[in-house]
C-alpha positions as a printed Julia matrix, in Angstrom:
228×3 Matrix{Float64}:
   0.11    0.23  -0.07
   1.26    3.58  -0.92
  -0.25    5.07   2.08
   0.41    4.95   6.1
  -2.46    3.45   8.43
  -2.71    5.95  11.53
  -4.76    4.94  14.6
  -6.05    7.98  16.17
  -7.01    7.48  19.96
  -8.28   11.06  19.87
  -7.78   14.11  18.21
  -5.32   17.12  19.45
  -3.28   18.52  16.6
  -2.88   18.86  13.04
  -1.38   15.77  11.64
   1.66   16.03   9.28
  -0.05   13.42   7.03
  -3.61   14.89   6.82
  -5.17   17.61   4.94
  -7.63   17.59   7.69
  -7.53   20.12  10.74
  -7.79   18.26  14.01
  -9.45   19.57  17.0
  -6.66   21.14  18.88
  -6.98   20.17  22.91
  -4.89   22.31  25.4
  -5.01   19.77  27.94
  -4.32   16.47  27.03
  -4.55   15.14  30.21
  -8.32   15.79  30.27
  -8.98   14.05  26.9
 -11.03   11.04  27.57
 -10.15    7.77  27.06
 -13.43    6.13  25.7
 -12.9     7.2   21.92
 -13.07    4.44  19.62
  -9.82    3.41  17.48
 -10.41    4.87  13.7
  -7.96    4.2   10.95
  -7.27    6.61   8.02
  -5.33    6.26   5.1
  -2.09    8.55   4.51
  -0.47    9.33   1.97
   3.44    9.57   2.25
   5.25   12.85   2.09
   8.66   13.2    0.92
  10.77   14.12   4.43
  13.81   16.48   4.08
  16.55   15.46   6.5
  17.59   17.54   8.52
  21.25   17.63   9.96
  21.95   16.93  13.79
  24.3    17.97  15.87
  23.73   15.89  18.79
  26.67   13.21  19.82
  26.32    9.67  19.9
  28.32    7.53  21.78
  28.34    3.8   22.13
  29.65    1.15  25.02
  30.28   -2.59  23.89
  30.24   -3.31  27.82
  26.69   -4.76  28.96
  27.82   -4.75  32.49
  28.88   -1.27  32.73
  27.51    1.35  31.0
  28.21    5.04  31.73
  27.49    6.18  34.86
  25.03    8.9   35.48
  23.23    7.54  32.37
  19.7     5.89  33.07
  19.58    2.6   31.6
  16.93    2.05  28.8
  15.81   -0.47  26.17
  14.25    0.71  22.75
  12.2    -1.53  20.23
  12.32   -1.0   16.92
   8.81   -2.86  15.68
   8.4    -4.03  12.29
   5.19   -5.39  10.57
   5.46   -7.69   7.57
   6.0    -5.03   5.35
   8.85   -4.05   6.96
   7.32   -0.58   7.95
   8.24    0.11  11.59
   5.99    1.5   14.23
   5.98    4.93  15.49
   4.02    6.99  17.67
   3.09   10.46  19.13
   3.85   11.56  22.4
   0.81   13.13  24.34
   3.42   15.9   25.94
   4.89   16.85  22.66
   2.14   15.84  19.9
   4.54   16.41  16.93
   7.58   14.87  18.12
   7.26   10.67  16.96
   9.02    8.11  18.94
   9.09    4.07  18.83
   8.8     2.45  22.16
  11.27    2.79  24.69
  11.59    2.73  28.74
  13.42    2.32  31.49
  14.84   -0.83  32.96
  14.28   -2.22  36.23
  16.93   -3.2   38.92
  18.34   -7.09  38.14
  16.08   -7.1   34.84
  17.25   -8.45  31.5
  17.13   -5.93  29.1
  15.57   -8.2   26.33
  12.38   -9.04  28.67
  12.45   -5.12  29.78
  12.03   -4.49  26.02
   8.71   -6.95  26.06
   7.67   -5.41  28.89
   7.75   -1.81  27.65
   6.13   -2.94  24.17
   3.23   -4.46  25.76
   2.91   -1.28  28.53
   3.34    1.57  25.59
   1.26   -0.46  22.87
  -0.49   -3.45  24.18
   1.37   -5.69  22.2
   2.67   -8.86  23.14
   2.56  -10.98  19.76
   5.97   -9.97  18.8
   9.53  -11.96  18.43
  13.14  -11.01  18.45
  14.47  -10.83  15.35
  18.29   -8.86  16.55
  19.91   -6.32  18.7
  22.1    -3.97  18.71
  25.14   -5.31  19.94
  26.25   -2.44  22.17
  24.93    0.84  24.48
  23.67    3.64  22.85
  24.26    6.66  24.91
  22.59   10.1   24.35
  22.36   13.31  26.39
  19.22   15.15  27.44
  18.77   18.89  26.26
  19.08   21.08  29.41
  15.68   21.6   29.64
  14.11   18.04  29.06
  16.94   17.31  31.73
  15.41   19.83  34.59
  11.94   18.88  33.36
  12.73   15.14  33.72
  14.86   15.47  37.32
  11.23   16.76  38.53
   9.23   14.09  37.04
  11.56   10.89  37.91
  13.39   12.53  41.02
  16.8    11.96  39.8
  19.54   13.96  37.64
  20.25   11.6   34.59
  22.54   12.73  32.09
  20.47   10.94  29.63
  19.77    7.77  28.73
  21.59    4.36  27.76
  19.91    2.21  25.72
  19.9    -1.53  24.42
  17.85   -1.81  21.32
  15.69   -4.41  20.07
  14.37   -5.37  16.62
  10.91   -7.06  16.83
   8.68   -8.42  14.14
   4.97   -8.05  15.0
   3.25  -11.18  14.72
  -0.3   -10.35  15.92
  -2.94   -8.33  13.99
  -3.56   -4.81  14.26
  -6.74   -5.06  16.58
  -4.04   -5.68  19.45
  -2.53   -2.63  19.27
  -3.61   -0.22  21.89
  -1.93    2.99  23.15
  -3.62    2.52  26.57
  -1.36   -0.4   26.68
  -1.95   -3.02  29.35
  -3.5    -0.15  31.55
  -0.46   -0.82  34.08
   1.19    2.6   33.26
   0.35    5.95  32.25
  -0.59    6.48  28.74
   2.26    8.27  26.49
   0.99    8.38  23.27
  -1.86    9.73  21.31
  -1.34    7.98  17.71
   0.64    5.65  15.96
   1.34    4.78  12.48
   3.94    2.14  10.56
   6.79    4.55   8.78
   9.96    4.08   6.53
  13.18    4.61   8.29
  13.49    8.06   6.9
  10.11    8.84   8.31
  10.71    7.7   11.83
  14.05    9.65  11.81
  12.76   12.93  10.25
   9.69   13.07  12.64
  11.76   12.38  15.85
  12.96   15.08  18.36
  16.33   16.72  17.26
  18.64   14.6   20.41
  16.93   11.16  19.37
  17.7    11.26  15.34
  21.5    10.54  15.59
  20.31    7.65  17.98
  17.8     6.19  15.35
  20.06    6.87  12.52
  22.26    4.44  13.85
  20.36    2.06  15.46
  18.33    2.0   12.06
  21.52    1.21  10.27
  22.45   -1.59  12.48
  19.08   -3.15  11.55
  19.22   -2.32   8.15
  19.34   -5.76   6.57
  16.24   -6.51   8.35
  14.29   -3.37   6.82
  14.84   -4.28   3.18
  11.73   -5.39   1.11
  11.9    -8.61  -0.67
   9.52   -7.43  -3.14
   8.06   -4.11  -4.08
   4.84   -2.47  -2.74
   1.69   -2.99  -4.18
């Protein structure tokens, strides 16, 4: 298919892919969670690559990631068409990202990846295809660091991430941005995207991470045959 399928839990911004104007909601926390999930088709837009100066560092040691960084996992979830799952943040509606989250004390990173995916998207039908064989580190911009310091009660320089590539083996009806309802919802919309689109719509300080991770996973993201 030439377009992207996007699930709208609620309307709160002007979608970058739609010619329709969506209702603006000033405070996302006041949104009702009872809206039905609707699917719409959006045509792909050519994306311009923006240069980012954010530095990304890598560490090959699983046992000793750099100090001062929050241990985290990232999930690159792909469908049978090799498109990547991305979702827009409730707190930053024009910023899209792949699922990610913190690793609990003593938790295996692979188990953390499956847990975070389930908590954030409701998806349990997935299998691990590959992983980035090292930690990827990024720094928080100063304003983000200050906000998260208040939110988390800890002052982290940034996050050190272990990334996993997962194949979605279920049906799209399984995707639910309320997740498994064990954690607060983080996303408002979701879509299947190309690697370029995932990078383009990410916040600037995550773009270098996404480029690196998607380069590692590139052999798994090639379509065997052209799309219909």
